[in-house]
VOGU-3710 file (C-alpha; in Angstrom, 3 decimals, decimal comma):
1> mklptikgfd> 0,009/-0,079/-0,030  0,976/3,464/-0,877  1,082/6,077/1,814  -0,161/9,668/1,058  1,965/11,954/0,217  2,266/15,173/3,078  2,921/18,445/1,321  6,506/19,911/2,914  8,057/16,173/3,479  10,476/14,567/1,176
11> eeafnkylkn> 7,921/11,164/-0,221  10,495/8,384/0,076  11,943/9,907/3,072  8,368/10,101/5,139  6,944/6,586/4,212  10,621/5,181/5,310  10,088/7,160/8,677  6,554/6,591/8,946  6,392/2,799/8,637  9,311/2,745/10,786
21> tgwlmlarvg> 7,233/4,147/13,301  3,986/2,047/12,360  6,051/-0,799/13,299  7,256/0,855/16,637  3,513/1,427/17,595  2,653/-2,112/16,520  5,068/-2,973/19,179  4,039/-0,910/21,826  0,284/-1,543/20,868  0,984/-5,040/21,232
31> sliikilvgf> 2,798/-4,599/24,336  0,671/-2,006/25,923  -2,773/-4,665/25,790  -0,623/-7,617/26,684  0,595/-6,048/29,704  -3,522/-4,079/30,826  -4,798/-7,633/30,381  -2,346/-9,386/32,651  -1,574/-6,349/34,655  -5,597/-6,179/35,833
41> sitnylgkdl> -5,307/-10,199/36,581  -2,014/-9,393/38,654  -3,389/-6,147/40,833  -6,713/-8,050/41,899  -4,836/-11,507/41,845  -2,349/-10,255/44,454  -4,702/-7,409/46,662  -4,042/-3,702/47,162  -1,482/-4,057/50,048  1,168/-6,604/47,889
51> ngilnyptaf> 0,404/-4,994/44,448  2,243/-2,110/46,459  4,650/-4,150/47,866  5,281/-5,372/44,439  5,656/-2,044/42,786  8,224/-0,684/45,435  10,760/-2,189/44,234  10,622/-0,650/40,386  9,602/2,895/42,165  12,772/2,493/44,250
61> ttffiaaaal> 15,833/1,381/42,224  13,837/3,802/39,217  16,591/6,689/39,935  19,958/3,998/40,031  18,978/2,337/36,633  18,676/5,542/35,135  22,271/6,591/36,443  23,647/3,376/35,497  22,363/4,001/32,041  24,365/7,373/31,759
71> gldgfttrel> 22,258/8,521/30,033  24,382/7,112/26,688  20,822/4,972/24,715  19,546/8,532/22,887  23,734/9,978/22,391  24,656/6,165/21,301  22,230/6,603/18,179  23,385/10,338/17,771  27,230/8,928/17,460  25,895/5,921/14,800
81> lrtpenrdri> 24,198/8,786/12,832  26,858/11,097/12,385  30,263/8,282/12,125  28,721/4,980/11,626  32,011/3,149/10,490  32,453/3,641/13,775  29,748/1,409/14,814  31,544/-1,459/16,837  33,851/0,812/18,598  30,528/2,831/19,576
91> lgtafwlklm> 28,320/-0,202/20,688  31,365/-1,614/22,720  32,255/1,231/24,618  28,365/1,981/25,439  27,822/-1,658/26,601  30,990/-1,855/29,017  29,735/1,432/30,150  26,092/0,662/30,746  27,350/-2,759/32,309  29,991/-1,092/34,718
101> ggiaiiplif> 27,159/1,449/35,757  24,533/-1,402/36,301  26,864/-3,343/38,637  27,794/-0,038/40,315  24,655/0,740/41,554  23,537/-2,484/43,240  25,531/-1,270/46,708  24,490/2,011/46,261  20,527/0,628/46,277  21,626/-1,677/49,502
111> iaytlwnnqk> 23,206/1,492/51,061  19,751/4,359/49,951  17,281/1,813/51,139  19,306/1,165/54,827  19,044/5,039/54,990  15,596/4,780/53,851  14,379/2,595/56,028  16,263/3,967/59,150  14,024/6,863/58,460  10,702/5,199/58,319
121> pietpliyvl> 10,864/1,393/58,248  10,211/0,060/55,079  7,117/-2,626/54,470  9,129/-4,164/51,106  11,948/-6,506/52,042  15,340/-5,396/51,371  15,776/-8,525/48,687  13,035/-7,571/46,533  14,404/-4,244/45,851  18,037/-5,627/45,464
131> ivgltgitqa> 16,410/-8,010/42,419  14,904/-5,813/40,793  17,896/-3,484/41,005  19,720/-6,350/38,628  17,536/-4,841/36,061  20,644/-2,325/35,831  22,827/-4,920/34,344  20,573/-6,744/31,617  19,747/-3,338/30,317  23,517/-2,776/28,920
141> fyitdsyfqs> 22,311/-5,104/26,581  19,566/-2,623/25,351  22,342/-0,903/23,314  21,617/-2,609/20,322  18,538/-0,987/20,109  20,318/2,165/19,875  21,686/0,895/16,329  18,408/-0,423/15,458  17,395/3,088/14,936  19,918/4,420/13,583
151> kvqakyvmrv> 18,919/2,185/10,786  15,566/2,781/11,105  14,447/-0,486/11,399  12,269/-0,799/14,160  10,797/-4,138/12,691  13,576/-5,865/15,171  12,447/-3,982/17,837  8,889/-4,763/17,410  9,271/-8,564/17,380  11,577/-8,792/20,578
161> qvfgnilsal> 8,603/-6,839/22,804  5,921/-8,470/20,852  7,663/-11,673/22,198  9,362/-10,793/25,209  6,058/-9,335/26,965  4,272/-12,422/25,095  6,276/-14,431/27,289  6,226/-12,442/30,196  2,584/-12,273/30,306  2,608/-16,694/30,107
171> vkliliflnr> 4,877/-16,673/33,135  2,877/-14,324/35,253  -0,772/-16,207/34,252  1,524/-19,321/35,308  2,400/-18,072/38,430  -1,068/-16,834/39,427  -2,773/-19,950/38,271  -0,168/-22,097/40,179  -1,165/-19,864/43,316  2,635/-18,432/43,758
181> diqwfivall> 3,911/-15,738/46,353  4,855/-12,264/45,860  8,645/-12,775/45,698  7,875/-14,712/42,348  6,318/-11,939/40,724  9,293/-9,682/42,158  11,492/-11,932/39,977  9,500/-11,763/37,282  10,270/-8,320/36,582  14,000/-9,155/36,445
191> fdtvilaagy> 13,067/-12,357/34,071  11,089/-9,543/31,829  14,671/-7,432/31,164  16,477/-10,823/30,441  13,477/-11,943/27,772  14,303/-8,420/26,488  18,315/-8,456/26,579  18,736/-11,920/24,949  15,880/-10,731/22,022  18,248/-7,392/20,773
201> iyfyqikvas> 21,349/-9,361/21,254  19,525/-12,360/18,818  18,554/-9,874/16,119  22,202/-8,123/16,307  23,936/-11,191/15,576  21,609/-12,858/12,448  21,068/-9,125/11,206  24,507/-7,434/11,794  27,589/-8,780/13,405  28,632/-10,991/16,434
211> ifswifdskl> 28,520/-8,559/19,969  32,388/-10,633/19,984  33,289/-7,509/17,452  32,542/-5,002/19,903  35,746/-2,477/21,135  35,681/-0,635/24,035  37,502/2,400/23,397  38,683/4,427/26,325  39,089/7,641/24,510  35,853/7,310/23,013
221> akhlirhswp> 34,383/6,382/26,805  36,071/9,850/27,452  34,063/11,489/24,779  30,791/9,500/25,458  30,622/10,553/28,891  31,474/14,117/28,692  28,792/14,286/26,270  25,900/12,262/28,010  26,613/13,185/31,434  23,324/15,963/31,623
231> lafsailvsv> 21,281/13,023/29,823  22,427/11,022/32,506  21,469/13,427/34,949  18,195/14,469/33,144  17,385/10,773/33,643  18,003/10,628/37,041  16,030/14,105/37,794  12,980/12,206/34,938  12,682/9,198/37,132  12,199/11,525/40,616
241> ymkidqlmve> 9,565/13,649/39,242  8,019/10,475/37,648  8,500/8,246/40,038  8,970/9,883/43,341  4,987/10,120/43,939  4,998/6,616/44,390  7,480/6,700/47,111  5,874/9,606/49,203  2,813/7,530/48,897  4,203/5,181/50,688
251> nylgtgalgi> 5,976/6,791/52,706  3,155/9,188/54,039  0,319/6,621/53,553  1,145/2,997/53,077  1,695/0,165/50,974  -2,597/-0,081/50,269  -2,643/3,559/49,407  -0,386/2,536/47,117  -1,521/-0,546/45,243  -4,177/1,717/44,607
261> ystvvslses> -2,311/4,848/43,534  0,255/2,088/40,966  -3,172/1,300/38,933  -4,098/4,787/38,647  0,056/4,978/37,526  0,148/2,683/35,121  -3,573/3,370/33,250  -2,128/6,919/33,385  1,357/6,325/31,652  0,270/3,148/29,546
271> wyfipvaivt> 0,295/5,180/26,809  3,739/7,092/27,261  4,469/4,700/24,241  3,390/6,427/21,745  5,292/9,596/22,169  8,702/7,756/22,476  7,753/5,507/19,831  6,786/8,589/16,975  10,043/10,795/18,525  12,617/7,920/18,358
281> svfpaimnar> 11,439/7,018/14,923  11,279/10,448/13,558  15,056/11,627/14,793  17,169/10,776/12,130  14,685/12,701/10,183  14,505/15,559/12,016  18,307/15,948/12,068  19,097/14,870/8,475  16,622/18,078/8,070  18,162/20,465/10,674
291> rddpkryqkr> 21,337/19,559/8,689  19,894/20,476/5,152  17,034/22,524/5,140  16,620/24,753/8,170  13,263/25,424/7,819  11,636/22,199/7,012  13,513/21,324/10,580  11,249/23,699/12,223  7,931/22,559/9,997  8,536/18,874/10,626
301> lqnmydimvw> 8,960/20,227/14,853  5,948/22,208/14,794  4,493/19,231/13,052  5,723/17,025/15,615  3,968/19,388/18,590  0,782/19,263/16,958  0,797/15,775/16,464  1,731/14,853/20,262  -1,183/17,774/21,728  -4,371/16,008/18,861
311> islsvaiimt> -3,222/12,092/20,260  -2,723/13,463/24,250  -5,741/15,435/24,200  -7,591/12,678/22,598  -6,450/10,049/25,336  -6,846/12,600/28,482  -10,377/13,568/27,660  -11,995/9,464/26,607  -9,840/8,506/29,738  -11,418/11,039/32,095
321> faspiiyhiv> -14,948/9,964/31,049  -14,057/6,056/30,925  -12,205/5,968/34,300  -14,885/4,946/36,318  -16,426/2,561/33,983  -12,754/0,663/33,667  -12,255/0,472/37,164  -15,897/-1,037/38,183  -15,631/-3,660/35,292  -11,740/-4,947/35,692
331> ykpefwdgah> -10,908/-4,261/39,324  -12,096/-5,427/42,773  -14,165/-2,677/44,655  -10,981/-1,893/46,965  -9,485/-0,694/44,215  -12,232/1,712/42,918  -10,942/4,857/44,537  -8,158/5,352/42,107  -11,288/5,940/39,444  -11,341/9,592/40,208
341> vlsvhvwagi> -7,340/10,493/40,527  -7,316/8,940/36,919  -9,040/11,397/35,997  -6,722/14,023/36,796  -3,511/12,462/36,535  -3,951/11,304/32,587  -3,704/15,039/31,778  -0,597/14,824/32,707  0,408/12,780/29,811  -0,291/16,310/27,508
351> fvflgsasgq> 2,668/17,616/28,523  4,766/13,656/28,695  3,798/13,948/24,911  5,191/17,770/24,762  7,903/17,205/26,390  9,430/14,134/24,240  8,788/16,157/21,531  10,309/19,330/22,266  13,570/17,185/24,469  14,205/16,142/20,360
361> fliaegytkl> 14,903/19,264/20,036  17,118/20,229/22,417  19,349/16,914/22,009  19,406/17,926/18,179  20,664/21,636/19,276  22,892/20,063/21,791  21,237/21,517/24,983  22,045/18,712/27,136  22,442/20,878/30,159  19,195/22,812/29,212
371> smlrtgmgal> 17,509/19,664/29,309  18,831/18,436/32,826  17,735/22,108/33,813  13,807/21,807/32,884  13,428/18,077/34,249  14,976/19,527/37,598  12,251/22,122/37,664  10,306/19,818/37,422  11,459/17,446/39,839  11,659/20,056/42,773
381> anvilnilwi> 8,307/21,327/42,169  6,739/17,824/42,393  9,087/17,005/45,688  7,330/19,538/47,185  3,787/19,544/45,869  4,060/15,779/47,298  5,170/16,939/50,577  2,592/19,618/50,645  -0,424/17,767/49,105  0,040/14,095/49,637
391> pkygimgaal> -1,098/14,808/53,524  -3,386/16,989/52,995  -5,505/15,271/49,621  -4,131/11,364/49,539  -3,744/10,291/46,656  -5,086/12,557/44,327  -3,290/15,185/46,149  0,218/12,766/44,466  -2,308/13,146/40,715  -2,084/16,792/41,237
401> atlvayfiat> 1,386/17,058/42,097  2,312/15,501/38,487  0,391/17,198/36,652  1,536/20,701/38,065  5,199/19,260/37,483  4,938/18,020/34,127  3,531/21,528/33,031  6,466/22,953/34,773  9,195/20,878/33,072  7,559/21,104/29,966
411> ffilfipktr> 7,515/24,999/29,509  10,654/25,881/31,628  11,827/26,853/28,044  9,785/29,350/28,072  11,968/31,159/29,879  15,256/30,970/27,977  16,022/33,080/25,198  17,538/30,900/22,889  14,297/28,158/22,846  11,514/30,386/23,804
421> qqaimmlksl> 10,258/29,957/20,112  10,156/25,891/20,613  7,899/26,691/23,638  5,324/29,261/21,840  5,231/26,925/19,149  3,945/24,355/21,603  1,776/26,564/22,975  0,329/26,982/19,454  0,314/23,208/19,097  -1,634/23,075/22,574
431> flitafqkil> -4,249/25,841/22,246  -5,060/24,093/19,004  -3,839/27,391/17,363  -1,654/25,312/14,111  -4,810/23,021/13,962  -7,446/25,968/13,289  -4,272/27,645/10,777  -4,677/23,993/8,763  -8,346/23,859/8,435  -8,399/27,582/7,756
441> kr> -5,609/27,029/4,667  -7,777/24,569/3,360
//
């Protein structure tokens, strides 16, 4: 089937990138459906208290796992686009850096847990947190994904993710059928990452080359760390303002409240694969346009902001009205308090979508430190607002804090002169100004 031509885009390039986005979407949609269906089963099987314990290790370790990645994924893709002939050195160096980072965070997780537990006893055992922390090691093998993205070959990523999620779902359903304890589900979280790592390596081995041809280059390692550390720190800050609410809900309200709130976060954030799939796929096109045609570069960015708003706004409206129905159909009554919280939390997705898109602009322009700064502002706002609102409004306070923090993080670039134009472009998309302009032009 021939895809339609869009004015302002090279037809061949557009078809290529749209099809690549389609593969990513297919993978994510398939994964989403599987995860949601199995997630409903696990949540109802465990109940709100054990569900809180199951979700706590992921929330606790996400900061450390983000640090272990060293911000290398997106930057590696950029380096592969610039110097594809250095593939083995780039991938090999990035892999070993991420592997060392994954190993280094294990003792840090132990220390952080011990200190936090001394302040207020944590209901989730340390061993559960350490098991999930091991995913920082397995994620080192995800570096091959950067290669496939640089070559616009998302179909291999799709196959790995779909197969991995199907196998993961089957394992979890078997655990429920066998009436296993929660520790089995904790181990399953680590098993999920092992499946994906094995899949990525398999396709790289048969479609590209052997991973044993990878080379660690200390000079290149210094170059990668020197340029990617702001992205690494930004990733840590992202995890803070995306996950700190769950830790603080547990700290203030207990694991039962976290069990309910985690269902809200799961349903609300299940749509976040869309901006990731889109921006990951079109990033090569944006970089090429920046190099060859500045006018087209700006137009592609504006189109991307428009798409992000149209999709996220549609999701927010639908989920707002559907949340009570969803909770009453698929969850036990003990979880129903999450319905009205979801109807608020889901609106934060609009700013996540726009933030993901503008993040590509910041990377393309080399404004990695600015990316870190705006994320830091969002993280700081989220922590402060959670402290103020969770004790007063419960889990609804956490949802409101998330909504405001995401807005602050996304539009902080409005106050920076060199990025103000991009913020204005996002505002034009947010208030549907560009949408009406396109309609009137017709």
